[in-house]
N, C-alpha and C positions, 0 to 999 in steps of 0.2 A: 423535480427528479421524474427520472424516463426511465425504466426497469430494461434491459437486453432480455431477446429470449433467447440464453440462455444457459440456461438452470444447471447443474451437476456437482456433482460431490466437490469441487475444487470452488466455483462460482456461487454455493447457493441456490439461489432461489432465483441469479441473475449478476449481472454486470449494474452495476447502481451508473449515473448517467448527470449530473445534473445544471441545470439551466437556473446561473444567479444575476440579476440586476438589483439594483437599487430602486425606493419605490419613486416613479416618476423617469424611470430612465430609459431610454426610447433602444437602448444597446444591452445584449446580456455575455457571458462569457458560459464559456459550456467546460465542465469539468469532466475527463474522461469520456470521448465519443464511444469509447467500447469500442466490440467486435465488427466485423465487417457485414451487418447487417442494413440489409437498404432500408428499411423498411424506419429502424430503428433512426438510422441516419438520415432520413431523413424529418422522419418529425422531431430531431432536436437542431439541425437546419430551418426549420418555420417557427420556430421559439427566436426567430433572430430581430431583427441584424444580428450578427453574432463577431463582437469584436477583438476575441480572442481565446482560443479553444487552449487547455490548460491540461496533461498530464502527469499525474502520480507518480507512476513509474512502469518500467518498461515490459510487462507481460501483455501478450496479444488481446487479453480479453478486454481490458483497458484501450489500446493503441491501434488494433487492427484494423478498423477504420478510419484512423487519423487522416491519411491522403485522402480517402474519399467526403469525406467530411471538410476537409481547406477545398476540393474541388467546387461544392455544396455550396459553400458560405463564401469562399475567396478569404479567409479569416487565416491571422497565422496562429502560429499554435509554438507553444515549448515545454518542454521538459525538461529531468535532469542529466538526461541526454544528446549529444547536440541530433541526432537523427531525428529528433520529434521537437528543435527547436529553428521553422521554417517561419517564414514571413509570407505576406498574405500572398497568393494565386500562387506561393509553391516556388517565387522566384527566384532565392536565396535563401542563405541562412542566417540566423541570429542566435546572440548567445544564449547558455541553456541555462537554465534555472540557477539564483546564488542563494546559499544559507541565509536567511535575514532580509534579503529582496523584497522590496515590497513596492505591490504593483496600484497604479491609481485607474482603475476602468470598469467601466459599466456602471457610475458611480460608486465602487463602496471602493475599496482597504481592504490590501487582501499581502497578507506577508506569508513570505515561502520559509518555511520548516523543513533542514533536512531532518529527514529519519529514517536515514539507512538500517540495513539488520532481516526484513520481509527479502530485501534485494539493496544492489549501494545504489541506486538513486532514487528511492522511494522519496518520495515527500509528502508532507502533509499543508495544508494554507487554512489560514486564520482568516476569517474575513468579518467583515465593518462593515456598518450601515454607517457609523453615527451614533447607533442607539445601541445594538446590540450583537456580541460575535458571536459564528459560530466554528466550529473546524472540522476541515472536510480531513480525513483520517486515508486515503485512499484505504490499502492495504495492512498498513498499519496498525490498527484496531479495530475490527470486523464488529458488523451488529450483531453476533450472537456464533460461538466456537474463539476459536483461536488462531492467532496467522502463521503460516507457513514458513522457517525461515529458510525460502529458495535453493536453491542450484543452480548455477557454481556461487554465487556472491552471497548468498544469505548469513549473518552474520550474528552472534547469539551478543558477542563482545557488545556490535555497536546496535544491535537492538535494546539492549538494557540501558546505555545512555540516552535512545530515540525515549525511549517510553519515562525516561531521566527528563530530557527536554520538555517534552507534554505535559509532565507535574508541574515544569516550573511555571507554565503557561502562568500570567499574571493579567487573569478575566474574571469576574466578580459572578460569583451565583457560579451555583453548576450550571455548564457548558454542555450544547449541543453538542452531539459529533455525528458529522456524515457521511457514514463508511461505504466503503467502494460494493460491497456486498451485505447483507443482513436490514433490517430494521433501522431506525435513530437512535444512536445510543445515549438518553436523559440524561446521564450524569460521566461526561468521559472521565474527568477524575478520577473518581472513584473506578471508572471500566480499565482504565489502565494498572490502578492497583493491584487490583485483579491479573491483570495481566503478567504484571510483572513477578504478583505469588507464586503463579500455574511458570513459568518458567523456573523458577527459581528452584520449586517439589519438583518439573521432571528434571532438571540438574542434579537433584542428588536424587532418584531411581534412574537416571545413567550413571551417576555414581556406584550404586549397590548392584546394577547391575555390571560393571567392571569386575566390583569383588565378588561375587556371584558364579560369572564366568571366572574367576583365576586370570582373568587378560589383563594386559599391558595396554598402554598404546606406547604406540614407534613412536620417535625423536624426530624432534622437526625437521621438515619437509619429508619424510619420507611417507608415501599415500599410508591412508588407512582402507586396511583390507577387508575386502568383499564381508568375505563372512564376519570380522566383525562386529560392522556394519550392519549386516542382516542379523544377526546373535543380540543386540542390545536393542535393537527395535524391536522384534521376539519378548522379548522382557519389560521393554517399557510398555510399548503398545499391543501390549496384545485382547486393549478390548476395544480395539478401533476396527471400522468397517475396513475389511480389504483394499474396497475404492481408494482409500485413500493412507494405504500404507506406503507408498512412493513418498507423497508429502512425506510422513512421519519418519522414513527414512532416512531425506533432506536433511529435517531437525535436526536427529539422535547425529548426523554428520557436522551440522552447525556447533550440537553439545561438546561435541569428542575432539572438536578443533578449538572450541574454550578450556574445555581443562586442557587439551596439551599446552596450547597458549598460556596457562595458568603453569 
């Protein structure tokens, strides 16, 4: 693991890039090359030869350096969106990652698990070397704190389904989670259960805030008023640092959309 020097309210102590290879493999896979920071990209490239670069989702702290990384390594890249799925040397497009797809690369078995919710294109990777497995979670599950349901495509409905999909993984024993931010998750199953409980708790708080405000949600297809978003955010997230209030507002929008969809 190499951590980019991009700490901040949304990136915690920095974005984590992962270099993966089976014992004895001459090549590696790099997951989330990270932001466009030349020292970070050079260090990742130096761990090569790189057979493939993968991305967990579209946010620039995970993908901003991807094009430069392809230049440095000549490796192809793949993600959930076409713009991240490029052949070696940047010569053409390849297929985006598909849910359930299995990649055999660098001596590893890497299964793609679509986990939309944080963003619509979010994926996790179940990585096995034949004797043990880990799950790279991107921003779907973080090392500490909770993830944001990011605008414009974050979805609480999708996110809850994604957490259920992670819970359903048939892997032996406590499974390590390798997140895009924060420390290693020692027991991914327990972390996923805690995330789900937290989301449902926040949802109840949003319901209570609507009741307390005497507010009603507009009908389907109508925009959510900014005044409503601000009022509910202030009521539910009054205890958070002001630096993350924009992110909290994004999650409130997703929660209100969920309630409206019910």
